[in-house]
C-alpha positions in Angstrom: -7.6 -8.0 -26.7 -5.4 -5.9 -24.3 -4.0 -6.4 -20.8 -3.2 -3.8 -18.3 -1.5 -3.9 -14.9 -1.4 -1.2 -12.1 -0.4 -1.1 -8.5 -2.6 0.7 -6.0 -2.7 1.3 -2.3 -6.5 1.3 -2.4 -8.3 -1.6 -0.7 -9.6 -4.2 -3.2 -13.3 -3.5 -2.3 -12.8 0.2 -3.0 -11.2 -0.6 -6.4 -14.1 -2.9 -7.3 -16.7 -0.3 -6.3 -15.0 2.4 -8.3 -14.6 0.1 -11.3 -18.3 -1.0 -11.4 -19.4 2.7 -11.0 -17.0 4.0 -13.6 -17.7 1.5 -16.4 -21.5 1.5 -15.9 -21.7 5.3 -15.7 -19.2 6.2 -18.4 -20.3 3.5 -20.9 -23.9 3.0 -20.2 -23.8 -0.2 -22.2 -21.3 -2.1 -20.0 -22.9 -4.0 -17.1 -21.6 -6.2 -14.3 -21.8 -9.8 -15.2 -20.2 -11.2 -12.1 -18.4 -10.0 -9.0 -16.4 -11.4 -6.1 -14.2 -9.7 -3.5 -11.2 -9.7 -5.8 -12.7 -9.9 -9.3 -15.2 -8.1 -11.5 -16.4 -9.1 -14.9 -18.3 -6.6 -17.0 -19.9 -7.2 -20.4 -21.2 -4.9 -23.1 -22.7 -5.5 -26.5 -19.3 -5.4 -28.3 -16.8 -6.6 -25.7 -15.9 -7.2 -22.1 -13.7 -6.1 -19.2 -12.3 -8.5 -16.6 -10.6 -7.1 -13.5 -8.8 -9.0 -10.8 -6.9 -7.7 -7.9 -4.2 -9.4 -5.8 -4.4 -7.9 -2.3 -1.3 -6.4 -0.7 0.5 -8.8 1.6 1.0 -6.3 4.4 0.3 -2.8 5.7 1.6 -0.1 3.4 2.1 -2.5 0.5 0.4 -2.1 -2.9 -2.2 -4.4 -4.4 -1.8 -5.4 -8.0 -4.7 -4.8 -10.4 -4.8 -6.8 -13.6 -7.3 -5.9 -16.3 -8.1 -7.6 -19.6 -10.4 -6.1 -22.1 -11.8 -6.5 -25.6 -13.1 -3.3 -27.2 -13.0 -1.1 -24.1 -9.4 0.0 -24.0 -10.1 3.7 -23.7 -12.5 3.1 -20.8 -9.9 1.0 -19.1 -7.2 3.6 -19.5 -9.6 6.3 -18.2 -10.4 4.2 -15.2 -6.7 3.4 -14.4 -6.0 7.2 -14.5 -8.4 7.6 -11.6 -6.5 5.3 -9.2 
């Protein structure tokens, strides 16, 4: 299992939309299991990806994105490179 963290100026809803599209498109076998405004859980036959985002506390501030994965490290790294 691996954990990743990244800061972004993107709005949390934009991050979640990008994440869902990226993982479902690139993998094909990873599907959204649950979703809220600040979290996204994706599952595949061999593992999972859990994404949570702590929104920025003010204009111009960066939100913190935390990702935990089992078996999808390369997909996570690819996604993070798009932010």
